[in-house]
C-alpha distance (Angstrom), angle and dihedral (degrees) to the residues before:
residue distance angle dihedral
M1 . . .
T2 3.78 . .
T3 3.80 126.8 .
S4 3.80 137.2 -165.9
K5 3.80 133.4 -170.0
L6 3.77 129.7 -119.5
T7 3.81 115.3 -123.4
S8 3.82 126.1 -139.3
K9 3.83 86.8 -96.4
A10 3.85 91.6 55.6
Q11 3.80 92.0 -107.4
T12 3.78 129.2 134.4
T13 3.79 137.6 179.3
V14 3.78 119.9 -116.8
P15 3.81 102.1 -127.1
Q16 3.81 118.2 -118.7
S17 3.80 91.8 -108.1
G18 3.83 90.0 56.0
R19 3.82 92.6 46.0
A20 3.80 90.0 50.6
A21 3.83 93.5 47.0
L22 3.82 91.3 51.6
R23 3.83 92.8 37.4
L24 3.79 89.7 -128.3
E25 3.77 121.1 -173.1
L26 3.80 132.9 -174.7
G27 3.80 110.0 -67.1
D28 3.81 96.8 18.0
E29 3.78 116.6 142.7
L30 3.80 124.3 -131.8
L31 3.80 128.9 -143.4
Y32 3.81 118.1 -145.1
E33 3.80 112.0 -156.5
I34 3.81 114.3 -170.8
A35 3.82 114.8 -144.9
G36 3.79 109.5 173.8
E37 3.80 106.3 -65.9
R38 3.81 92.9 -14.3
V39 3.77 130.5 86.8
I40 3.79 118.4 -152.2
L41 3.80 112.2 -152.9
T42 3.81 116.4 -154.2
K43 3.78 134.6 171.3
V44 3.81 110.7 -112.2
R45 3.77 113.1 -119.7
R46 3.78 116.8 -167.3
G47 3.77 111.5 -114.9
G48 3.80 88.9 21.5
K49 3.78 137.8 94.4
T50 3.80 98.4 -29.7
D51 3.81 92.3 53.6
D52 3.82 90.6 58.9
P53 3.84 110.1 94.1
F54 3.80 90.8 -159.9
R55 3.85 88.7 62.8
T56 3.78 95.4 40.1
F57 3.82 98.9 47.1
T58 3.78 110.1 43.0
E59 3.81 92.2 -168.1
W60 3.84 86.5 70.5
N61 3.78 93.2 47.5
S62 3.79 100.2 106.1
E63 3.79 133.1 113.9
V64 3.83 90.2 -116.9
N65 3.82 93.2 54.8
T66 3.79 92.9 43.4
K67 3.79 90.6 51.5
A68 3.82 92.9 46.6
Y69 3.80 100.2 41.3
G70 3.81 106.6 14.5
K71 3.81 96.0 106.0
L72 3.82 97.1 50.5
């Protein structure tokens, strides 16, 4: 397990092991997904998770909405 500290400006450094696991490069964007008291950090891929309105707007995240609008 690797840790990092939060600065007074609420910034932190992604440790080398995390950068390597996500294959991060200069300029990459990160997605923070909140799951209870956990935060899941993912590399943003264009055309991927962040372009899906059902992931972005949780009020649309229902089986009914997915069935009705999922193929748009």
